[in-house]
All heavy atoms as TSV, in Angstrom:
chain	resi	resn	atom	element	x	y	z
A	1	LEU	N	N	-24.599	0.756	1.514
A	1	LEU	CA	C	-24.356	-0.614	1.506
A	1	LEU	C	C	-24.346	-1.297	2.932
A	1	LEU	O	O	-24.175	-2.478	3.076
A	1	LEU	CB	C	-22.914	-0.922	0.826
A	1	LEU	CG	C	-22.854	-0.606	-0.599
A	1	LEU	CD1	C	-21.460	-0.707	-1.071
A	1	LEU	CD2	C	-23.815	-1.382	-1.429
A	2	GLY	N	N	-24.482	-0.426	3.911
A	2	GLY	CA	C	-24.423	-0.925	5.259
A	2	GLY	C	C	-23.044	-1.300	5.842
A	2	GLY	O	O	-22.976	-1.979	6.862
A	3	VAL	N	N	-21.986	-0.723	5.266
A	3	VAL	CA	C	-20.690	-0.979	5.765
A	3	VAL	C	C	-20.330	0.026	6.919
A	3	VAL	O	O	-20.599	1.212	6.781
A	3	VAL	CB	C	-19.557	-0.894	4.595
A	3	VAL	CG1	C	-18.204	-1.066	5.170
A	3	VAL	CG2	C	-19.927	-1.835	3.543
A	4	LYS	N	N	-19.949	-0.486	8.033
A	4	LYS	CA	C	-19.596	0.331	9.152
A	4	LYS	C	C	-18.536	1.395	8.751
A	4	LYS	O	O	-17.705	1.125	8.012
A	4	LYS	CB	C	-19.152	-0.381	10.425
A	4	LYS	CG	C	-20.173	-1.304	10.981
A	4	LYS	CD	C	-19.634	-1.965	12.139
A	4	LYS	CE	C	-20.685	-2.970	12.734
A	4	LYS	NZ	N	-20.097	-3.746	13.862
A	5	GLU	N	N	-18.519	2.509	9.437
A	5	GLU	CA	C	-17.610	3.603	9.114
A	5	GLU	C	C	-16.174	3.187	9.375
A	5	GLU	O	O	-15.267	3.507	8.649
A	5	GLU	CB	C	-17.925	4.826	9.971
A	5	GLU	CG	C	-17.311	6.189	9.441
A	5	GLU	CD	C	-17.821	7.320	10.141
A	5	GLU	OE1	O	-19.039	7.390	10.461
A	5	GLU	OE2	O	-17.113	8.210	10.410
A	6	SER	N	N	-16.002	2.408	10.418
A	6	SER	CA	C	-14.521	1.922	10.730
A	6	SER	C	C	-14.107	1.015	9.654
A	6	SER	O	O	-12.882	1.057	9.315
A	6	SER	CB	C	-14.582	1.242	12.103
A	6	SER	OG	O	-15.388	0.114	12.055
A	7	HIS	N	N	-14.939	0.200	9.063
A	7	HIS	CA	C	-14.626	-0.725	8.031
A	7	HIS	C	C	-14.360	0.085	6.666
A	7	HIS	O	O	-13.433	-0.262	5.907
A	7	HIS	CB	C	-15.720	-1.791	7.777
A	7	HIS	CG	C	-15.797	-2.751	8.845
A	7	HIS	ND1	N	-14.758	-3.626	9.280
A	7	HIS	CD2	C	-16.830	-3.083	9.631
A	7	HIS	CE1	C	-15.152	-4.378	10.240
A	7	HIS	NE2	N	-16.419	-4.122	10.499
A	8	GLN	N	N	-15.182	1.167	6.550
A	8	GLN	CA	C	-14.938	2.042	5.369
A	8	GLN	C	C	-13.612	2.572	5.401
A	8	GLN	O	O	-12.873	2.664	4.376
A	8	GLN	CB	C	-15.962	3.094	5.266
A	8	GLN	CG	C	-17.366	2.623	4.800
A	8	GLN	CD	C	-18.349	3.860	4.783
A	8	GLN	OE1	O	-17.964	4.923	4.943
A	8	GLN	NE2	N	-19.563	3.495	4.567
A	9	THR	N	N	-13.137	3.117	6.446
A	9	THR	CA	C	-11.822	3.696	6.690
A	9	THR	C	C	-10.700	2.730	6.279
A	9	THR	O	O	-9.790	3.033	5.593
A	9	THR	CB	C	-11.610	4.305	8.046
A	9	THR	OG1	O	-12.725	5.166	8.426
A	9	THR	CG2	C	-10.310	4.944	8.287
A	10	THR	N	N	-10.857	1.444	6.800
A	10	THR	CA	C	-9.902	0.445	6.560
A	10	THR	C	C	-9.820	0.174	4.998
A	10	THR	O	O	-8.695	0.027	4.469
A	10	THR	CB	C	-10.211	-0.848	7.344
A	10	THR	OG1	O	-10.289	-0.501	8.758
A	10	THR	CG2	C	-9.145	-1.877	7.097
A	11	ILE	N	N	-10.941	0.075	4.381
A	11	ILE	CA	C	-11.073	-0.182	2.954
A	11	ILE	C	C	-10.383	0.912	2.249
A	11	ILE	O	O	-9.573	0.659	1.227
A	11	ILE	CB	C	-12.491	-0.449	2.498
A	11	ILE	CG1	C	-12.944	-1.769	3.076
A	11	ILE	CG2	C	-12.651	-0.434	1.052
A	11	ILE	CD1	C	-14.563	-1.944	2.970
A	12	PHE	N	N	-10.632	2.141	2.541
A	12	PHE	CA	C	-10.073	3.260	1.881
A	12	PHE	C	C	-8.565	3.301	2.049
A	12	PHE	O	O	-7.808	3.628	1.076
A	12	PHE	CB	C	-10.764	4.591	2.366
A	12	PHE	CG	C	-12.133	4.837	1.980
A	12	PHE	CD1	C	-12.967	5.418	2.808
A	12	PHE	CD2	C	-12.623	4.255	0.854
A	12	PHE	CE1	C	-14.251	5.762	2.463
A	12	PHE	CE2	C	-14.005	4.389	0.435
A	12	PHE	CZ	C	-14.786	5.179	1.299
A	13	ARG	N	N	-8.084	2.907	3.224
A	13	ARG	CA	C	-6.558	2.898	3.444
A	13	ARG	C	C	-5.952	1.863	2.578
A	13	ARG	O	O	-4.917	2.091	2.047
A	13	ARG	CB	C	-6.255	2.517	4.963
A	13	ARG	CG	C	-6.599	3.695	5.866
A	13	ARG	CD	C	-6.462	3.253	7.311
A	13	ARG	NE	N	-5.083	2.977	7.600
A	13	ARG	CZ	C	-4.197	3.740	8.069
A	13	ARG	NH1	N	-4.571	5.111	8.343
A	13	ARG	NH2	N	-2.980	3.426	8.378
A	14	ILE	N	N	-6.519	0.725	2.415
A	14	ILE	CA	C	-6.041	-0.359	1.554
A	14	ILE	C	C	-6.048	0.039	0.119
A	14	ILE	O	O	-5.062	-0.138	-0.631
A	14	ILE	CB	C	-6.746	-1.699	1.795
A	14	ILE	CG1	C	-6.593	-2.237	3.187
A	14	ILE	CG2	C	-6.378	-2.752	0.741
A	14	ILE	CD1	C	-7.439	-3.352	3.600
A	15	ILE	N	N	-7.144	0.623	-0.336
A	15	ILE	CA	C	-7.193	1.065	-1.701
A	15	ILE	C	C	-6.159	2.199	-2.010
A	15	ILE	O	O	-5.502	2.176	-3.079
A	15	ILE	CB	C	-8.676	1.572	-2.050
A	15	ILE	CG1	C	-9.586	0.340	-2.053
A	15	ILE	CG2	C	-8.735	2.284	-3.421
A	15	ILE	CD1	C	-11.036	0.830	-2.139
A	16	ALA	N	N	-5.975	3.119	-1.130
A	16	ALA	CA	C	-5.099	4.273	-1.253
A	16	ALA	C	C	-3.671	3.615	-1.308
A	16	ALA	O	O	-2.826	4.066	-2.111
A	16	ALA	CB	C	-5.145	5.196	-0.121
A	17	ALA	N	N	-3.341	2.680	-0.484
A	17	ALA	CA	C	-2.051	2.032	-0.494
A	17	ALA	C	C	-1.745	1.333	-1.814
A	17	ALA	O	O	-0.696	1.459	-2.379
A	17	ALA	CB	C	-1.922	0.973	0.618
A	18	ILE	N	N	-2.774	0.631	-2.342
A	18	ILE	CA	C	-2.610	-0.087	-3.672
A	18	ILE	C	C	-2.314	0.909	-4.768
A	18	ILE	O	O	-1.513	0.696	-5.649
A	18	ILE	CB	C	-3.820	-0.929	-4.024
A	18	ILE	CG1	C	-3.874	-2.103	-3.040
A	18	ILE	CG2	C	-3.804	-1.407	-5.424
A	18	ILE	CD1	C	-5.195	-2.870	-3.036
A	19	LEU	N	N	-3.048	2.154	-4.698
A	19	LEU	CA	C	-2.793	3.098	-5.715
A	19	LEU	C	C	-1.459	3.729	-5.594
A	19	LEU	O	O	-0.758	4.010	-6.680
A	19	LEU	CB	C	-3.902	4.237	-5.583
A	19	LEU	CG	C	-5.306	3.840	-6.018
A	19	LEU	CD1	C	-6.285	4.893	-5.618
A	19	LEU	CD2	C	-5.352	3.482	-7.415
A	20	HIS	N	N	-0.936	3.914	-4.348
A	20	HIS	CA	C	0.458	4.457	-4.179
A	20	HIS	C	C	1.412	3.359	-4.720
A	20	HIS	O	O	2.462	3.698	-5.365
A	20	HIS	CB	C	0.734	4.776	-2.777
A	20	HIS	CG	C	0.207	6.116	-2.419
A	20	HIS	ND1	N	0.788	7.255	-2.878
A	20	HIS	CD2	C	-0.787	6.493	-1.595
A	20	HIS	CE1	C	0.122	8.331	-2.318
A	20	HIS	NE2	N	-0.800	7.808	-1.582
A	21	LEU	N	N	1.143	2.071	-4.533
A	21	LEU	CA	C	2.063	0.960	-4.996
A	21	LEU	C	C	2.160	1.057	-6.481
A	21	LEU	O	O	3.280	0.856	-7.062
A	21	LEU	CB	C	1.610	-0.296	-4.435
A	21	LEU	CG	C	2.463	-1.535	-4.838
A	21	LEU	CD1	C	3.751	-1.361	-3.991
A	21	LEU	CD2	C	1.782	-2.756	-4.272
A	22	GLY	N	N	1.143	1.418	-7.149
A	22	GLY	CA	C	1.171	1.539	-8.659
A	22	GLY	C	C	1.929	2.754	-9.182
A	22	GLY	O	O	2.272	2.682	-10.241
A	23	ASN	N	N	2.196	3.674	-8.293
A	23	ASN	CA	C	2.961	4.818	-8.715
A	23	ASN	C	C	4.490	4.752	-8.376
A	23	ASN	O	O	5.194	5.690	-8.567
A	23	ASN	CB	C	2.401	6.093	-8.108
A	23	ASN	CG	C	1.064	6.457	-8.704
A	23	ASN	OD1	O	0.739	6.224	-9.821
A	23	ASN	ND2	N	0.213	6.964	-7.821
A	24	LEU	N	N	4.855	3.657	-7.784
A	24	LEU	CA	C	6.223	3.469	-7.393
A	24	LEU	C	C	7.236	3.576	-8.660
A	24	LEU	O	O	6.792	3.056	-9.763
A	24	LEU	CB	C	6.520	2.122	-6.767
A	24	LEU	CG	C	6.221	2.005	-5.243
A	24	LEU	CD1	C	6.486	0.587	-4.837
A	24	LEU	CD2	C	7.025	2.948	-4.409
A	25	ASP	N	N	8.317	4.198	-8.508
A	25	ASP	CA	C	9.293	4.297	-9.634
A	25	ASP	C	C	10.306	3.256	-9.387
A	25	ASP	O	O	11.303	3.407	-8.606
A	25	ASP	CB	C	9.951	5.711	-9.590
A	25	ASP	CG	C	10.829	5.898	-10.753
A	25	ASP	OD1	O	10.639	5.216	-11.866
A	25	ASP	OD2	O	11.735	6.724	-10.694
A	26	ILE	N	N	10.184	2.050	-10.043
A	26	ILE	CA	C	11.063	0.943	-9.959
A	26	ILE	C	C	12.087	1.058	-11.064
A	26	ILE	O	O	11.753	1.179	-12.305
A	26	ILE	CB	C	10.345	-0.360	-9.997
A	26	ILE	CG1	C	9.299	-0.391	-8.830
A	26	ILE	CG2	C	11.306	-1.531	-9.930
A	26	ILE	CD1	C	8.335	-1.560	-8.883
A	27	GLN	N	N	13.387	1.115	-10.644
A	27	GLN	CA	C	14.515	1.321	-11.681
A	27	GLN	C	C	15.074	-0.193	-11.927
A	27	GLN	O	O	15.553	-0.726	-11.012
A	27	GLN	CB	C	15.553	2.172	-11.124
A	27	GLN	CG	C	15.067	3.624	-10.726
A	27	GLN	CD	C	14.677	4.343	-12.028
A	27	GLN	OE1	O	15.257	4.245	-13.086
A	27	GLN	NE2	N	13.603	5.126	-11.944
A	28	ALA	N	N	15.132	-0.430	-13.167
A	28	ALA	CA	C	15.791	-1.741	-13.647
A	28	ALA	C	C	17.326	-1.535	-13.549
A	28	ALA	O	O	17.864	-0.460	-13.891
A	28	ALA	CB	C	15.408	-2.077	-15.059
A	29	GLU	N	N	18.033	-2.562	-13.134
A	29	GLU	CA	C	19.482	-2.600	-13.114
A	29	GLU	C	C	20.026	-3.009	-14.475
A	29	GLU	O	O	19.308	-3.364	-15.339
A	29	GLU	CB	C	19.956	-3.563	-11.989
A	29	GLU	CG	C	19.514	-3.176	-10.568
A	29	GLU	CD	C	20.082	-1.810	-10.101
A	29	GLU	OE1	O	21.211	-1.484	-10.402
A	29	GLU	OE2	O	19.407	-1.089	-9.331
A	30	ARG	N	N	21.336	-2.925	-14.620
A	30	ARG	CA	C	21.966	-3.168	-15.888
A	30	ARG	C	C	21.739	-4.556	-16.416
A	30	ARG	O	O	21.587	-4.747	-17.608
A	30	ARG	CB	C	23.478	-2.910	-15.739
A	30	ARG	CG	C	23.808	-1.459	-15.627
A	30	ARG	CD	C	25.313	-1.196	-15.536
A	30	ARG	NE	N	25.568	0.115	-15.122
A	30	ARG	CZ	C	26.869	0.509	-15.034
A	30	ARG	NH1	N	27.882	-0.249	-15.053
A	30	ARG	NH2	N	27.059	1.694	-14.610
A	31	ASP	N	N	21.725	-5.513	-15.472
A	31	ASP	CA	C	21.616	-6.926	-15.888
A	31	ASP	C	C	20.253	-7.232	-16.284
A	31	ASP	O	O	20.058	-8.317	-16.943
A	31	ASP	CB	C	22.237	-7.856	-14.904
A	31	ASP	CG	C	21.498	-7.781	-13.583
A	31	ASP	OD1	O	20.477	-7.013	-13.473
A	31	ASP	OD2	O	21.855	-8.438	-12.625
A	32	GLY	N	N	19.259	-6.498	-15.963
A	32	GLY	CA	C	17.873	-6.691	-16.411
A	32	GLY	C	C	17.179	-7.676	-15.490
A	32	GLY	O	O	15.994	-7.837	-15.588
A	33	ASP	N	N	17.899	-8.358	-14.601
A	33	ASP	CA	C	17.240	-9.312	-13.701
A	33	ASP	C	C	16.990	-8.743	-12.273
A	33	ASP	O	O	16.326	-9.426	-11.427
A	33	ASP	CB	C	18.047	-10.585	-13.511
A	33	ASP	CG	C	18.027	-11.499	-14.702
A	33	ASP	OD1	O	17.033	-11.357	-15.465
A	33	ASP	OD2	O	19.007	-12.231	-14.962
A	34	SER	N	N	17.490	-7.522	-12.056
A	34	SER	CA	C	17.260	-7.009	-10.734
A	34	SER	C	C	16.805	-5.636	-10.792
A	34	SER	O	O	16.719	-4.984	-11.978
A	34	SER	CB	C	18.578	-6.994	-9.922
A	34	SER	OG	O	19.608	-6.293	-10.551
A	35	CYS	N	N	16.244	-5.038	-9.726
A	35	CYS	CA	C	15.732	-3.711	-9.741
A	35	CYS	C	C	15.981	-2.971	-8.445
A	35	CYS	O	O	16.509	-3.573	-7.504
A	35	CYS	CB	C	14.226	-3.671	-10.071
A	35	CYS	SG	S	13.214	-4.488	-8.857
A	36	SER	N	N	15.654	-1.744	-8.324
A	36	SER	CA	C	15.836	-0.941	-7.088
A	36	SER	C	C	14.754	0.095	-7.067
A	36	SER	O	O	14.174	0.546	-8.002
A	36	SER	CB	C	17.179	-0.307	-7.022
A	36	SER	OG	O	17.357	0.603	-8.112
A	37	ILE	N	N	14.501	0.447	-5.817
A	37	ILE	CA	C	13.558	1.540	-5.540
A	37	ILE	C	C	14.291	2.535	-4.667
A	37	ILE	O	O	14.873	2.231	-3.677
A	37	ILE	CB	C	12.257	0.992	-4.781
A	37	ILE	CG1	C	11.585	-0.073	-5.625
A	37	ILE	CG2	C	11.282	2.117	-4.445
A	37	ILE	CD1	C	10.467	-0.801	-4.891
A	38	SER	N	N	14.089	3.803	-4.960
A	38	SER	CA	C	14.707	4.820	-4.198
A	38	SER	C	C	14.057	4.826	-2.796
A	38	SER	O	O	12.914	4.776	-2.600
A	38	SER	CB	C	14.480	6.224	-4.844
A	38	SER	OG	O	14.811	7.244	-4.028
A	39	GLY	N	N	14.982	5.048	-1.846
A	39	GLY	CA	C	14.547	5.076	-0.415
A	39	GLY	C	C	13.774	6.386	-0.174
A	39	GLY	O	O	13.020	6.474	0.859
A	40	GLU	N	N	13.751	7.347	-1.028
A	40	GLU	CA	C	13.159	8.636	-0.815
A	40	GLU	C	C	11.869	8.654	-1.626
A	40	GLU	O	O	11.248	9.747	-1.716
A	40	GLU	CB	C	14.040	9.738	-1.182
A	40	GLU	CG	C	15.409	9.833	-0.310
A	40	GLU	CD	C	16.305	10.809	-0.859
A	40	GLU	OE1	O	16.026	11.546	-1.786
A	40	GLU	OE2	O	17.446	10.818	-0.235
A	41	ASP	N	N	11.397	7.631	-2.247
A	41	ASP	CA	C	10.205	7.594	-3.009
A	41	ASP	C	C	8.972	7.913	-2.136
A	41	ASP	O	O	8.755	7.102	-1.185
A	41	ASP	CB	C	10.094	6.212	-3.725
A	41	ASP	CG	C	8.912	6.219	-4.826
A	41	ASP	OD1	O	7.820	6.760	-4.506
A	41	ASP	OD2	O	9.221	5.818	-5.860
A	42	GLU	N	N	8.296	9.019	-2.452
A	42	GLU	CA	C	7.123	9.373	-1.539
A	42	GLU	C	C	6.050	8.410	-1.614
A	42	GLU	O	O	5.280	8.200	-0.600
A	42	GLU	CB	C	6.670	10.710	-1.987
A	42	GLU	CG	C	6.081	10.827	-3.351
A	42	GLU	CD	C	5.451	12.242	-3.744
A	42	GLU	OE1	O	4.632	12.733	-2.921
A	42	GLU	OE2	O	5.886	12.696	-4.743
A	43	HIS	N	N	5.851	7.650	-2.731
A	43	HIS	CA	C	4.766	6.771	-2.833
A	43	HIS	C	C	5.048	5.535	-1.947
A	43	HIS	O	O	4.182	4.957	-1.347
A	43	HIS	CB	C	4.503	6.266	-4.239
A	43	HIS	CG	C	4.076	7.456	-5.155
A	43	HIS	ND1	N	2.869	8.089	-4.985
A	43	HIS	CD2	C	4.778	8.111	-6.098
A	43	HIS	CE1	C	2.791	9.014	-5.936
A	43	HIS	NE2	N	3.907	9.127	-6.530
A	44	LEU	N	N	6.308	5.058	-1.885
A	44	LEU	CA	C	6.616	3.938	-0.953
A	44	LEU	C	C	6.414	4.354	0.471
A	44	LEU	O	O	5.979	3.599	1.300
A	44	LEU	CB	C	8.172	3.562	-1.244
A	44	LEU	CG	C	8.608	2.363	-0.358
A	44	LEU	CD1	C	7.727	1.160	-0.556
A	44	LEU	CD2	C	10.115	2.164	-0.652
A	45	THR	N	N	6.807	5.581	0.768
A	45	THR	CA	C	6.612	6.176	2.114
A	45	THR	C	C	5.156	6.071	2.514
A	45	THR	O	O	4.727	5.634	3.614
A	45	THR	CB	C	7.280	7.524	2.332
A	45	THR	OG1	O	8.592	7.427	1.928
A	45	THR	CG2	C	7.113	8.044	3.690
A	46	ASN	N	N	4.349	6.639	1.565
A	46	ASN	CA	C	2.891	6.686	1.907
A	46	ASN	C	C	2.264	5.286	1.983
A	46	ASN	O	O	1.458	4.958	2.875
A	46	ASN	CB	C	2.139	7.410	0.756
A	46	ASN	CG	C	2.475	8.935	0.844
A	46	ASN	OD1	O	2.749	9.401	1.854
A	46	ASN	ND2	N	2.328	9.496	-0.322
A	47	PHE	N	N	2.663	4.316	1.083
A	47	PHE	CA	C	2.303	2.937	1.143
A	47	PHE	C	C	2.583	2.289	2.486
A	47	PHE	O	O	1.671	1.702	3.097
A	47	PHE	CB	C	2.969	2.177	-0.027
A	47	PHE	CG	C	2.661	0.704	-0.007
A	47	PHE	CD1	C	1.535	0.208	-0.575
A	47	PHE	CD2	C	3.552	-0.121	0.524
A	47	PHE	CE1	C	1.273	-1.226	-0.562
A	47	PHE	CE2	C	3.312	-1.544	0.581
A	47	PHE	CZ	C	2.178	-2.000	-0.005
A	48	CYS	N	N	3.713	2.470	2.905
A	48	CYS	CA	C	4.201	1.866	4.282
A	48	CYS	C	C	3.479	2.454	5.427
A	48	CYS	O	O	3.104	1.689	6.378
A	48	CYS	CB	C	5.698	2.037	4.405
A	48	CYS	SG	S	6.643	1.091	3.202
A	49	SER	N	N	3.260	3.728	5.390
A	49	SER	CA	C	2.562	4.364	6.543
A	49	SER	C	C	1.122	3.967	6.469
A	49	SER	O	O	0.394	3.721	7.585
A	49	SER	CB	C	2.625	5.916	6.447
A	49	SER	OG	O	2.026	6.462	5.374
A	50	LEU	N	N	0.501	3.870	5.382
A	50	LEU	CA	C	-1.006	3.443	5.281
A	50	LEU	C	C	-1.143	1.995	5.771
A	50	LEU	O	O	-2.215	1.748	6.383
A	50	LEU	CB	C	-1.534	3.564	3.826
A	50	LEU	CG	C	-1.733	4.914	3.361
A	50	LEU	CD1	C	-2.020	5.014	1.861
A	50	LEU	CD2	C	-2.990	5.529	4.005
A	51	LEU	N	N	-0.287	1.123	5.436
A	51	LEU	CA	C	-0.451	-0.296	5.812
A	51	LEU	C	C	0.274	-0.696	7.077
A	51	LEU	O	O	0.197	-1.832	7.684
A	51	LEU	CB	C	0.052	-1.231	4.706
A	51	LEU	CG	C	-0.875	-1.172	3.453
A	51	LEU	CD1	C	-0.334	-2.136	2.445
A	51	LEU	CD2	C	-2.316	-1.411	3.723
A	52	GLY	N	N	1.157	0.282	7.648
A	52	GLY	CA	C	1.900	0.033	8.913
A	52	GLY	C	C	3.019	-0.994	8.731
A	52	GLY	O	O	3.207	-1.835	9.633
A	53	VAL	N	N	3.718	-0.987	7.620
A	53	VAL	CA	C	4.809	-1.888	7.487
A	53	VAL	C	C	6.076	-1.193	7.330
A	53	VAL	O	O	6.142	0.063	7.160
A	53	VAL	CB	C	4.703	-2.752	6.014
A	53	VAL	CG1	C	3.409	-3.610	6.120
A	53	VAL	CG2	C	4.537	-1.722	4.929
A	54	GLU	N	N	7.192	-1.803	7.637
A	54	GLU	CA	C	8.553	-1.303	7.734
A	54	GLU	C	C	9.009	-0.845	6.372
A	54	GLU	O	O	9.052	-1.702	5.468
A	54	GLU	CB	C	9.453	-2.167	8.383
A	54	GLU	CG	C	10.830	-1.548	8.761
A	54	GLU	CD	C	11.689	-2.507	9.565
A	54	GLU	OE1	O	11.106	-3.343	10.302
A	54	GLU	OE2	O	12.912	-2.452	9.304
A	55	HIS	N	N	9.442	0.425	6.219
A	55	HIS	CA	C	9.902	0.982	4.815
A	55	HIS	C	C	10.987	0.159	4.288
A	55	HIS	O	O	11.018	-0.192	3.137
A	55	HIS	CB	C	10.300	2.451	5.171
A	55	HIS	CG	C	10.605	3.159	3.979
A	55	HIS	ND1	N	11.849	3.219	3.328
A	55	HIS	CD2	C	9.755	3.911	3.134
A	55	HIS	CE1	C	11.771	3.973	2.222
A	55	HIS	NE2	N	10.673	4.429	2.138
A	56	SER	N	N	12.137	-0.095	5.006
A	56	SER	CA	C	13.331	-0.794	4.438
A	56	SER	C	C	12.967	-2.261	4.054
A	56	SER	O	O	13.472	-2.711	3.009
A	56	SER	CB	C	14.424	-0.740	5.483
A	56	SER	OG	O	14.059	-1.482	6.628
A	57	GLN	N	N	12.081	-2.876	4.883
A	57	GLN	CA	C	11.743	-4.231	4.462
A	57	GLN	C	C	10.913	-4.319	3.187
A	57	GLN	O	O	11.128	-5.103	2.293
A	57	GLN	CB	C	10.935	-4.880	5.584
A	57	GLN	CG	C	11.823	-5.217	6.785
A	57	GLN	CD	C	12.787	-6.401	6.490
A	57	GLN	OE1	O	12.380	-7.386	5.874
A	57	GLN	NE2	N	13.939	-6.182	7.016
A	58	MET	N	N	9.976	-3.378	3.055
A	58	MET	CA	C	9.147	-3.292	1.834
A	58	MET	C	C	9.996	-3.008	0.644
A	58	MET	O	O	9.807	-3.498	-0.469
A	58	MET	CB	C	8.033	-2.313	2.038
A	58	MET	CG	C	6.928	-2.479	0.970
A	58	MET	SD	S	6.450	-4.158	0.840
A	58	MET	CE	C	4.825	-4.044	1.297
A	59	GLN	N	N	10.859	-2.082	0.854
A	59	GLN	CA	C	11.806	-1.597	-0.330
A	59	GLN	C	C	12.656	-2.852	-0.727
A	59	GLN	O	O	12.812	-3.032	-1.964
A	59	GLN	CB	C	12.756	-0.537	0.256
A	59	GLN	CG	C	13.665	-0.019	-0.831
A	59	GLN	CD	C	14.489	1.076	-0.326
A	59	GLN	OE1	O	14.508	1.440	0.902
A	59	GLN	NE2	N	15.225	1.717	-1.185
A	60	HIS	N	N	13.068	-3.640	0.216
A	60	HIS	CA	C	13.881	-4.868	-0.132
A	60	HIS	C	C	13.072	-5.913	-0.794
A	60	HIS	O	O	13.363	-6.392	-1.867
A	60	HIS	CB	C	14.491	-5.419	1.109
A	60	HIS	CG	C	15.155	-6.738	0.922
A	60	HIS	ND1	N	16.444	-6.824	0.340
A	60	HIS	CD2	C	14.783	-8.018	1.193
A	60	HIS	CE1	C	16.743	-8.113	0.254
A	60	HIS	NE2	N	15.761	-8.864	0.779
A	61	TRP	N	N	11.882	-6.274	-0.247
A	61	TRP	CA	C	11.117	-7.412	-0.761
A	61	TRP	C	C	10.311	-7.111	-2.045
A	61	TRP	O	O	9.941	-8.029	-2.696
A	61	TRP	CB	C	10.167	-7.952	0.325
A	61	TRP	CG	C	10.997	-8.590	1.367
A	61	TRP	CD1	C	11.148	-8.200	2.655
A	61	TRP	CD2	C	11.793	-9.861	1.248
A	61	TRP	NE1	N	12.037	-9.125	3.362
A	61	TRP	CE2	C	12.482	-10.031	2.394
A	61	TRP	CE3	C	12.075	-10.643	0.141
A	61	TRP	CZ2	C	13.264	-11.155	2.659
A	61	TRP	CZ3	C	12.876	-11.771	0.346
A	61	TRP	CH2	C	13.463	-11.986	1.539
A	62	LEU	N	N	10.194	-5.833	-2.338
A	62	LEU	CA	C	9.519	-5.513	-3.717
A	62	LEU	C	C	10.492	-5.738	-4.779
A	62	LEU	O	O	10.099	-6.011	-5.971
A	62	LEU	CB	C	9.049	-4.097	-3.693
A	62	LEU	CG	C	7.765	-3.792	-2.980
A	62	LEU	CD1	C	7.494	-2.266	-2.931
A	62	LEU	CD2	C	6.532	-4.480	-3.545
A	63	CYS	N	N	11.765	-5.851	-4.457
A	63	CYS	CA	C	12.746	-6.066	-5.546
A	63	CYS	C	C	13.475	-7.443	-5.490
A	63	CYS	O	O	14.321	-7.685	-6.307
A	63	CYS	CB	C	13.852	-5.036	-5.445
A	63	CYS	SG	S	13.226	-3.257	-5.682
A	64	HIS	N	N	13.187	-8.269	-4.523
A	64	HIS	CA	C	13.756	-9.639	-4.425
A	64	HIS	C	C	12.620	-10.705	-4.341
A	64	HIS	O	O	11.685	-10.467	-3.606
A	64	HIS	CB	C	14.564	-9.753	-3.144
A	64	HIS	CG	C	15.732	-8.728	-3.273
A	64	HIS	ND1	N	15.659	-7.462	-2.903
A	64	HIS	CD2	C	17.077	-8.978	-3.593
A	64	HIS	CE1	C	16.877	-6.840	-3.073
A	64	HIS	NE2	N	17.737	-7.795	-3.543
A	65	ARG	N	N	12.802	-11.749	-5.044
A	65	ARG	CA	C	11.765	-12.767	-5.153
A	65	ARG	C	C	11.854	-13.789	-3.934
A	65	ARG	O	O	10.941	-14.334	-3.684
A	65	ARG	CB	C	12.024	-13.515	-6.493
A	65	ARG	CG	C	11.610	-12.733	-7.611
A	65	ARG	CD	C	11.729	-13.536	-8.883
A	65	ARG	NE	N	12.864	-13.020	-9.635
A	65	ARG	CZ	C	13.289	-13.481	-10.804
A	65	ARG	NH1	N	12.660	-14.501	-11.344
A	65	ARG	NH2	N	14.293	-12.961	-11.370
A	66	LYS	N	N	13.043	-13.958	-3.413
A	66	LYS	CA	C	13.183	-14.890	-2.295
A	66	LYS	C	C	13.346	-14.259	-0.972
A	66	LYS	O	O	13.962	-13.182	-0.880
A	66	LYS	CB	C	14.390	-15.858	-2.602
A	66	LYS	CG	C	14.162	-16.587	-3.804
A	66	LYS	CD	C	15.378	-17.533	-4.052
A	66	LYS	CE	C	15.180	-18.271	-5.337
A	66	LYS	NZ	N	16.289	-19.081	-5.612
């Protein structure tokens, strides 16, 4: 397709991060309106390292709308 190797690596990192995001174990809370993600979830760790985002911030914002 003529995509440079450096661009291919970036595309693969994004796709791998999306696939890890789909494997997150999100636990619903008792009230049904909130959720939580374990801080030790390996898929969240991989997602954050692939995209270079902060683990605690991503864990928080995946479970809060505002």
